[in-house]
C-alpha positions in Angstrom: 104.6 84.6 125.2 105.2 87.0 128.3 103.5 89.7 126.2 100.7 87.4 125.5 100.3 86.5 129.3 100.5 90.3 130.2 97.6 90.8 127.4 95.5 88.2 129.2 96.1 89.5 132.6 95.2 93.0 131.7 92.0 91.7 129.9 91.0 89.7 133.0 91.6 92.6 135.2 89.4 94.9 133.2 86.6 92.4 133.5 87.1 92.0 137.2 87.2 96.0 137.7 83.9 96.1 135.5 82.2 93.6 137.8 83.4 95.0 140.9 82.0 98.5 140.0 78.8 97.5 138.8 77.0 96.7 142.2 73.4 96.5 140.2 74.6 93.8 138.2 75.7 91.7 141.3 72.5 92.2 142.9 70.3 91.6 140.0 72.3 88.5 139.0 71.4 87.1 142.4 67.9 87.8 142.5 66.8 85.6 139.7 68.2 82.1 141.3 67.1 83.1 144.7 63.5 84.0 143.3 63.5 80.3 141.6 64.8 78.7 145.1 62.1 80.6 147.1 59.2 80.4 144.8 59.5 77.1 143.0 61.3 75.4 145.9 59.0 76.3 148.6 55.9 76.3 146.5 56.6 72.8 145.1 58.6 71.3 148.3 55.4 69.5 149.7 53.9 68.0 146.5 57.1 66.9 144.8 59.4 65.9 147.8 60.2 62.1 147.5 58.9 61.9 144.0 62.2 60.3 142.4 64.1 63.3 143.8 65.9 61.5 146.6 64.1 63.1 149.3 63.5 66.7 150.0 62.5 68.9 146.6 64.5 71.9 148.0 67.7 70.1 148.4 67.3 68.4 145.1 66.8 71.9 143.4 69.6 73.8 145.2 72.4 72.4 142.9 70.6 73.6 140.1 70.4 77.1 141.5 73.9 77.1 141.9 74.5 76.2 138.3 71.8 78.7 137.0 73.9 81.3 139.0 77.1 80.2 137.2 75.5 80.1 133.8 73.8 83.5 134.0 76.8 85.3 135.2 79.3 83.6 132.8 76.9 84.4 129.7 76.0 88.0 130.7 80.1 88.7 131.3 80.1 88.5 127.4 78.0 91.6 126.9 81.1 93.7 127.5 82.0 92.5 123.8 79.0 94.1 122.5 79.4 97.2 124.6 83.1 97.8 123.4 82.0 97.1 119.8 79.0 99.5 120.0 81.1 102.4 121.4 84.3 101.5 119.3 86.3 100.4 122.2 86.8 96.9 120.7 88.6 98.3 117.4 91.3 99.6 119.7 91.6 96.1 121.6 91.7 94.3 118.6 94.8 96.4 117.0 96.6 95.6 120.3 99.8 93.6 120.0 98.5 90.5 121.4 96.6 87.7 119.7 93.0 87.7 119.3 93.0 84.3 120.7 94.6 85.9 123.9 91.9 88.4 124.1 89.0 85.9 123.7 90.7 83.8 126.5 91.1 86.7 128.7 87.4 87.6 128.3 86.5 83.8 129.2 88.8 83.6 132.1 87.3 86.9 133.6 84.0 85.5 132.9 84.8 82.4 134.8 86.1 84.1 137.9 82.9 86.5 138.1 80.8 83.4 137.8 82.8 81.5 140.6 82.2 84.6 142.9 78.6 84.4 142.3 78.6 80.6 143.0 80.6 81.5 146.3 77.7 83.7 147.3 75.1 80.9 146.6 76.8 78.4 148.4 76.7 80.4 151.6 72.7 79.3 151.6 73.8 75.6 151.8 73.4 75.5 155.6 70.0 76.8 155.5 68.7 74.0 153.1 70.2 71.4 155.4 73.4 70.7 153.3 76.6 70.5 155.0 79.6 71.6 153.2 83.3 70.4 154.0 86.4 71.9 152.5 86.5 68.9 150.1 82.9 69.8 148.9 84.0 73.5 148.3 87.2 72.6 146.4 85.2 70.1 144.1 82.2 72.5 143.7 84.4 75.6 142.7 86.4 73.2 140.1 83.2 71.9 138.6 82.2 75.7 138.8 85.2 76.6 136.9 84.5 73.9 134.2 81.1 75.2 133.6 81.6 78.7 133.5 84.5 78.5 131.3 82.2 76.4 128.8 79.3 79.0 129.0 81.8 81.9 128.9 82.8 80.5 125.3 79.3 80.1 124.4 78.6 83.7 125.6 81.8 84.9 123.8 80.7 83.2 120.4 77.1 84.7 120.6 78.5 88.1 121.4 81.0 88.3 118.8 78.1 88.0 116.2 76.0 90.9 117.9 76.0 94.4 116.6 73.9 95.9 119.5 73.2 95.2 123.2 69.8 94.7 122.8 70.2 92.0 120.1 72.5 90.3 122.6 69.9 90.4 125.4 67.3 88.9 123.2 69.6 86.1 122.3 70.8 85.6 125.5 67.2 85.1 127.0 66.5 82.7 124.0 69.5 80.6 125.0 69.5 80.6 128.9 65.9 79.8 129.7 65.9 76.5 127.6 69.1 75.5 129.0 67.9 76.1 132.3 64.7 74.4 132.1 66.3 71.4 130.1 69.1 70.8 132.7 67.2 68.7 135.3 67.4 71.4 137.7 63.5 71.0 138.4 62.9 67.5 137.7 64.7 64.1 137.2 65.8 63.7 133.8 65.2 59.9 134.1 61.4 60.5 133.9 61.6 62.5 130.7 60.3 61.8 127.3 63.2 60.5 124.8 63.2 63.7 122.7 63.6 65.9 125.9 66.6 63.4 127.1 68.1 64.0 123.8 68.1 67.7 124.5 69.4 67.4 127.9 72.2 65.4 126.4 72.9 68.6 124.1 73.0 70.9 127.0 76.3 71.7 129.1 74.4 72.7 131.8 72.8 69.4 132.5 76.2 67.9 133.3 76.9 70.9 135.4 73.9 70.3 137.4 74.2 66.5 137.7 77.9 66.8 139.1 76.9 69.5 141.5 74.1 67.3 142.8 76.7 64.2 143.1 78.8 66.4 145.4 76.1 67.8 147.3 73.6 65.2 147.7 76.1 62.3 147.4 76.8 59.7 144.9 73.9 57.6 145.9 71.2 59.8 145.3 68.6 58.3 143.1 68.4 61.6 141.0 71.7 61.3 139.5 72.1 60.4 136.0 75.7 59.7 135.7 79.0 59.7 137.7 80.8 62.6 138.1 83.9 61.8 136.2 81.6 61.2 133.2 80.0 64.8 133.5 83.6 66.0 134.1 84.8 64.6 130.7 81.5 66.2 129.2 82.1 69.6 130.6 85.8 69.5 129.3 84.7 68.6 125.8 82.1 71.4 125.8 84.5 73.8 127.1 87.0 73.0 124.3 84.4 72.9 121.6 82.8 76.3 122.7 86.0 78.1 123.2 87.5 76.8 119.9 84.3 78.1 118.1 84.6 81.4 120.1 88.2 82.0 119.1 87.4 81.2 115.5 84.8 83.7 115.6 86.6 86.4 117.3 89.5 86.3 114.9 86.9 86.9 112.0 85.6 90.2 113.7 86.6 93.6 112.1 
């Protein structure tokens, strides 16, 4: 057991060092959420504020932007698996005297940690949007962010463990990320969507993260909320268990 915990820590530490040394990744990962917030938020603020979003559109959109930052960082952190496979280092990791489950969990915990750093940076913008954060808000948001990022990290590991090249992973990642984001309710209230779209949003783990963040940041009385925070938490836990189980199963089958 001690050996497994040490192995998990080493994998996590390697992911954190990789993240800290790649300043370009840190800057570019922040650029896309900020671009959506500035362009879409400012451009649509006047026309959509009050249209079922519970007041100001920029405030409505902000929780989705935080969730987007978490999702992007958690998903892209799995690219290290593809890099290691392409350059032959993954084989050395797989023959290490630790279970492959431990390796997969170490990767997921590393992705979760980097995603929480991303969330903390984006939460600095809250006062400029007119949202006052308390210590309780920050604790709740980081807890919810950990659940969401762990689920998305599991999905990223599942996808990355089947990819043979970085280019292939990049294409699949974009194919997965954008539909997840646009179907998460970040831009529009989910209550007003067609039935087929509501079905897709219920299959999207990001929807529950956005809704939970919105409940913390805007209050439980916001008309934009779909369901309660405990319900969203239960769904996030379910997605985390499902994705990580599949990721570990796929990781064990890697050669």
